[in-house]
C-alpha positions in Angstrom: 38.7 -36.8 -35.6 38.3 -33.6 -33.6 34.8 -32.6 -32.2 33.5 -29.1 -32.1 32.7 -28.2 -28.4 30.6 -25.3 -27.4 31.8 -24.1 -23.9 28.9 -24.3 -21.1 29.5 -20.6 -20.6 28.4 -20.0 -24.4 25.6 -22.2 -23.8 24.3 -20.6 -20.8 24.6 -17.3 -22.3 22.4 -18.2 -25.3 19.8 -19.7 -23.0 19.7 -16.5 -21.1 19.2 -14.6 -24.3 16.6 -16.7 -25.5 14.8 -16.9 -22.2 14.8 -13.0 -22.1 13.6 -12.4 -25.6 10.4 -14.8 -24.7 8.2 -13.1 -22.3 4.6 -14.0 -21.8 3.5 -11.0 -23.7 5.4 -11.1 -26.9 2.5 -12.2 -28.8 1.9 -11.7 -32.6 0.2 -8.4 -32.1 3.2 -7.0 -29.8 4.6 -4.4 -32.7 3.5 -1.3 -31.5 3.5 2.1 -33.5 2.0 4.5 -31.0 3.1 6.2 -28.3 2.5 3.8 -25.5 5.1 2.5 -23.1 5.1 -0.8 -21.3 4.1 -0.3 -17.6 6.8 0.1 -15.0 4.8 -2.8 -12.8 5.3 -5.4 -16.0 7.4 -8.2 -15.5 11.0 -7.9 -16.9 10.6 -7.5 -20.7 6.9 -7.7 -20.7 5.4 -5.4 -23.4 1.9 -5.3 -21.9 -0.2 -3.5 -20.4 1.2 -0.6 -22.0 0.3 2.9 -20.7 -0.6 5.6 -23.5 0.5 9.3 -23.1 -3.2 10.3 -22.3 -3.1 7.3 -19.7 -5.1 4.9 -21.5 -4.0 1.3 -20.9 -4.1 -1.5 -23.5 -4.1 -4.9 -22.2 -3.3 -8.4 -24.0 -3.9 -11.9 -23.0 -3.2 -15.0 -25.2 -6.0 -17.5 -25.0 -6.8 -19.1 -28.3 -9.3 -21.5 -26.8 -11.2 -19.3 -24.6 -14.7 -18.1 -25.6 -15.0 -15.0 -23.6 -12.1 -12.8 -21.9 -12.5 -10.0 -19.8 -10.8 -6.9 -17.9 -12.0 -6.9 -14.4 -10.6 -4.0 -12.4 -10.3 -4.2 -8.6 -11.5 -1.7 -6.4 -15.0 -2.5 -6.2 -16.1 0.1 -8.7 -13.7 2.8 -7.3 -10.6 1.5 -9.3 -8.6 4.2 -11.2 -9.2 1.8 -14.2 -12.9 2.1 -14.1 -15.9 1.1 -12.4 -16.9 -1.9 -14.8 -15.5 -5.0 -16.2 -14.5 -4.6 -20.1 -14.9 -7.0 -22.8 -11.9 -7.8 -24.8 -11.7 -8.6 -28.4 -10.2 -11.7 -30.2 -7.8 -11.5 -33.1 -6.9 -14.5 -35.5 -3.7 -14.9 -33.5 -5.8 -16.0 -30.1 -4.7 -12.9 -28.7 -7.5 -10.8 -26.8 -7.0 -6.9 -26.6 -8.7 -4.1 -24.9 -8.0 -0.5 -24.4 -9.4 1.2 -21.4 -10.8 5.0 -21.3 -7.8 7.5 -19.6 -7.2 6.0 -16.2 -6.6 7.8 -12.8 -2.7 7.9 -12.1 -1.5 5.9 -9.4 -1.3 2.0 -8.9 -4.3 -0.3 -9.8 -5.2 -4.0 -9.2 -6.7 -6.0 -12.0 -7.3 -9.4 -13.2 -8.7 -11.4 -16.3 -12.0 -13.3 -16.3 -11.3 -16.1 -18.9 -14.6 -17.9 -19.5 -15.5 -16.7 -15.8 -12.7 -18.1 -14.2 -10.3 -15.4 -12.5 -6.7 -15.2 -14.1 -3.6 -13.1 -13.2 -2.0 -11.6 -16.3 1.4 -13.4 -17.1 3.0 -9.7 -18.5 2.4 -8.3 -15.0 4.0 -8.7 -11.6 1.8 -9.6 -8.8 1.2 -8.1 -5.6 -0.6 -9.4 -2.5 -3.9 -7.7 -2.5 -7.5 -9.2 -2.3 -5.8 -11.8 -0.1 -3.9 -13.4 -3.0 -1.0 -12.4 -5.5 -2.8 -10.1 -7.9 -1.9 -8.2 -11.0 -1.6 -4.6 -11.0 -0.4 -1.9 -13.6 1.4 1.6 -12.6 0.2 4.5 -14.4 2.3 7.7 -13.9 0.9 11.0 -12.5 2.4 13.9 -14.7 4.6 16.2 -13.0 4.6 13.8 -9.6 8.0 12.2 -8.6 7.8 12.0 -4.8 7.3 8.4 -4.8 10.3 7.5 -7.6 13.5 6.4 -6.6 16.0 9.4 -6.7 19.9 10.0 -6.7 19.3 10.6 -3.0 20.7 8.6 0.1 18.5 5.5 0.3 17.2 3.8 3.6 16.9 0.1 4.1 13.7 -1.9 4.5 14.6 -4.8 6.7 12.7 -7.9 7.7 12.5 -8.3 11.5 10.9 -11.7 12.7 9.8 -12.0 16.2 7.4 -14.4 18.3 4.5 -13.0 19.3 3.4 -14.5 22.9 -0.4 -13.2 21.9 -1.0 -15.5 19.3 2.1 -18.1 19.7 3.2 -17.9 16.4 6.3 -16.3 14.6 5.1 -13.0 12.9 7.2 -10.9 10.1 7.5 -6.9 10.3 8.9 -4.9 7.8 11.2 -1.9 9.3 12.3 1.1 7.1 15.5 2.5 8.4 16.9 5.9 7.3 20.1 6.3 5.0 21.9 7.4 8.2 20.9 4.9 10.5 24.2 2.6 10.2 26.6 5.5 10.3 25.2 7.5 12.9 25.5 4.7 15.6 24.4 7.3 18.4 21.6 8.5 17.3 18.1 7.2 18.3 14.9 7.7 16.1 11.2 8.4 16.4 9.0 5.5 15.1 6.0 5.5 12.8 3.9 2.4 12.8 2.2 2.2 9.4 -0.5 -0.3 8.5 -1.9 -1.9 5.2 -5.3 -2.1 4.2 -7.7 -5.2 4.3 -6.5 -8.2 1.8 -3.2 -6.7 1.9 -0.1 -7.3 4.2 3.4 -6.2 5.6 4.7 -6.0 2.1 2.1 -3.4 0.8 3.6 -0.2 1.8 6.9 -0.9 0.4 5.9 -3.0 -2.7 2.4 -1.1 -4.0 3.1 2.3 -1.8 6.6 2.9 -2.5 7.0 4.2 1.1 10.6 4.1 1.4 11.1 6.1 -1.8 8.6 8.8 -0.5 10.5 8.6 3.0 14.0 8.7 1.2 13.0 11.9 -0.9 11.5 13.6 2.0 14.3 13.1 4.5 16.8 14.0 1.7 15.0 17.1 1.1 14.8 18.2 4.8 11.1 17.9 4.9 10.8 15.1 7.1 12.7 14.0 10.3 14.5 10.9 10.0 12.3 8.1 11.5 11.8 4.5 11.6 8.8 3.0 9.7 7.5 -0.1 11.0 4.9 -2.2 8.9 3.2 -5.6 10.4 0.7 -7.8 9.1 -2.6 -6.6 10.5 -4.4 -9.6 11.2 -3.5 -11.7 14.5 -5.5 -14.1 16.0 -5.1 -14.6 20.0 -3.5 -18.1 20.8 -6.3 -20.4 21.8 -9.2 -18.3 20.2 -11.2 -20.0 18.2 -13.9 -17.8 16.1 -16.2 -18.2 12.9 -15.8 -16.7 9.7 -17.0 -13.4 8.6 -17.4 -10.1 10.5 -17.2 -11.8 13.8 -13.4 -13.5 12.5 -12.5 -10.2 11.3 -13.1 -8.2 14.6 -11.4 -10.8 16.4 -8.6 -10.3 14.3 -8.6 -6.9 14.8 -8.5 -7.0 18.4 -5.8 -9.8 18.7 -3.6 -7.2 16.4 -4.3 -4.5 19.1 -2.8 -6.7 21.9 0.1 -7.7 19.5 1.0 -4.1 18.7 1.1 -2.9 22.5 2.7 -6.2 24.0 4.8 -7.7 21.4 5.6 -5.6 18.3 6.3 -2.3 20.2 8.8 -3.9 22.5 10.5 -5.8 19.8 11.1 -2.9 17.9 12.6 -0.9 20.8 14.5 -3.8 21.9 16.4 -4.3 18.5 16.7 -0.9 17.1 17.7 2.4 18.4 14.3 4.4 18.9 13.3 6.8 21.3 10.9 5.1 23.2 8.2 7.3 24.4 4.8 8.5 23.3 5.9 11.9 22.1 8.4 10.0 19.3 5.7 7.4 18.4 3.0 7.6 15.7 0.5 5.1 14.2 -1.2 5.5 11.1 -2.8 3.6 8.3 -4.8 3.1 5.1 -8.5 1.8 4.9 -8.5 -1.1 7.4 -5.2 0.3 8.6 -6.8 3.7 9.5 -9.4 2.0 11.0 -6.7 0.2 13.6 -4.6 3.5 13.8 -7.6 5.1 15.4 -9.0 2.3 17.4 -5.5 1.6 18.9 -3.8 4.9 19.1 -7.1 6.7 20.6 -7.4 4.2 22.9 -3.6 4.4 24.1 -2.6 8.0 24.1 -0.1 6.9 26.9 1.8 5.2 23.9 0.9 7.4 20.7 0.9 11.0 20.5 0.7 11.1 16.5 -2.3 9.6 14.8 -3.2 9.3 10.9 -6.1 7.6 9.2 -5.9 7.4 5.6 -9.3 6.6 4.1 -10.3 5.0 7.1 -13.8 2.9 7.0 -17.3 4.7 7.2 -18.5 5.8 10.6 -22.3 6.7 9.9 -23.6 9.3 12.9 -20.2 9.9 14.1 -20.4 11.8 17.3 -17.3 13.6 18.7 -18.8 13.3 22.5 -19.2 9.7 22.6 -16.6 8.1 20.1 -14.0 6.1 21.1 -15.0 5.8 24.7 -15.4 9.5 24.8 -11.8 10.4 24.2 -12.8 13.5 22.5 -15.0 14.5 25.4 -12.2 17.1 27.0 -11.1 18.8 23.9 -8.4 20.9 26.0 -7.1 17.8 27.4 -7.0 15.8 24.0 -5.4 19.0 22.2 -2.8 19.1 24.7 -1.8 15.2 24.6 -2.1 14.6 20.9 0.2 16.4 18.7 -1.5 15.4 15.3 -4.5 13.9 14.2 -4.7 13.4 10.4 -7.9 12.3 8.5 -7.3 11.9 4.8 -9.4 10.6 1.9 -9.7 10.8 -2.0 -12.4 13.0 -3.6 -13.3 10.1 -6.0 -14.1 7.4 -3.1 -17.7 7.2 -2.1 -18.5 6.6 1.3 -15.1 6.9 2.7 -14.8 10.7 1.7 -18.1 11.8 3.0 -17.7 9.9 6.4 -14.1 11.4 6.8 -15.2 14.8 5.9 -18.2 14.4 8.5 -15.9 13.1 11.1 -13.5 16.1 10.6 -16.3 18.3 10.8 -17.8 17.2 14.0 -14.3 17.4 15.5 -14.0 21.0 14.6 -17.3 21.8 16.3 -16.2 19.9 19.3 -12.9 21.8 19.3 -10.7 18.9 18.5 -7.6 19.9 16.4 -7.2 17.9 13.7 -6.3 18.0 9.8 -8.5 16.8 6.9 -6.7 16.2 3.5 -8.2 15.6 0.6 -6.5 13.9 -2.4 -8.0 15.6 -5.6 -9.7 13.0 -8.0 -8.4 9.7 -6.4 -10.4 6.9 -5.4 -10.1 4.1 -2.7 -6.4 3.5 -4.1 -2.6 3.7 -3.6 -2.4 6.7 -5.0 -4.5 8.7 -2.4 -2.4 7.1 0.2 0.8 7.7 -1.3 -0.2 11.4 -1.3 -1.4 11.0 2.4 2.1 9.9 3.6 3.9 12.3 1.6 1.9 15.2 3.5 1.5 13.3 6.7 5.2 12.4 7.5 6.7 16.0 7.4 4.4 16.9 10.3 5.5 14.4 12.6 7.7 14.6 15.8 8.1 18.3 16.0 7.9 19.6 19.4 
């Protein structure tokens, strides 16, 4: 008797089809009759979170046995999703649902509190933020496509491992090379060192910030010069140094990173990539903690950097241009001749960051220090602020 046999290929295709239809968010209430769309930050096939045309966002989470489920936006009260934790409503099918008020466009971290326990959303991709993989939702900004993938030549984001003598460990840097890098083999390029914020890492500017698409689009439009962009982890403890937890440890890591940048990272990049290795073709910028680092490192080493950018850098109460940063601003004529660009940016929806950044700008203006203060309208301490910063900052780099 002849047996019917199904080929392994057909079985594999059937399994793949079944898996593709069984996503974590295909719950009983997944049928949608409104104009909402799955967020682009969802896992493949994930139907929730859903973004409405008015920028409200609907979240779902299946937890039949839970007594209470809440949506908690990241950002410490400055999230574009709102400033408070939202209670979710449980249906008969065990699916909890909540729809937010209209949210600020951009990229926003969030998580669920399930009976008080912090849980990521299985419908969302995870991004490294808050020192851990974290859920996030992308809300489109109407009329803005500068950070989207377009039909233009695309650069690469490469991974460069190097051994740090300062930390005694292997470290990983991400390096953006422009689209022309592998064809114009005799060309050397300026370098922007671009830093992430606290709780994030070297992947942030690519995964969350879409730096590569911003740079691709600017370069293709002739708005920015082709350049390398180097992103490293902003934490580094010197080998043999042991410091306690909290602020003391944080500052030790900041100091260790400065030594890594100057003595390990820059030499590694200049050795392994075709760079223009001089201060006039080297910039440093960063967001939040990274902005603090950019100011600290670049202002302390003007023999190494000529372009400086601080995006939502931590507040500086009582900033005094005459004494700050070891008096680097005390001679305005000398500073203005040496530094090609000093950029300060903040979102108007930020709390202390906006006020302190504006105060620093005004103090520098009074002292005769040339600087640019950029205001991101309506955004808080979040990635849309920093995407806008980079989009406006990069075209100003490396012009004699």
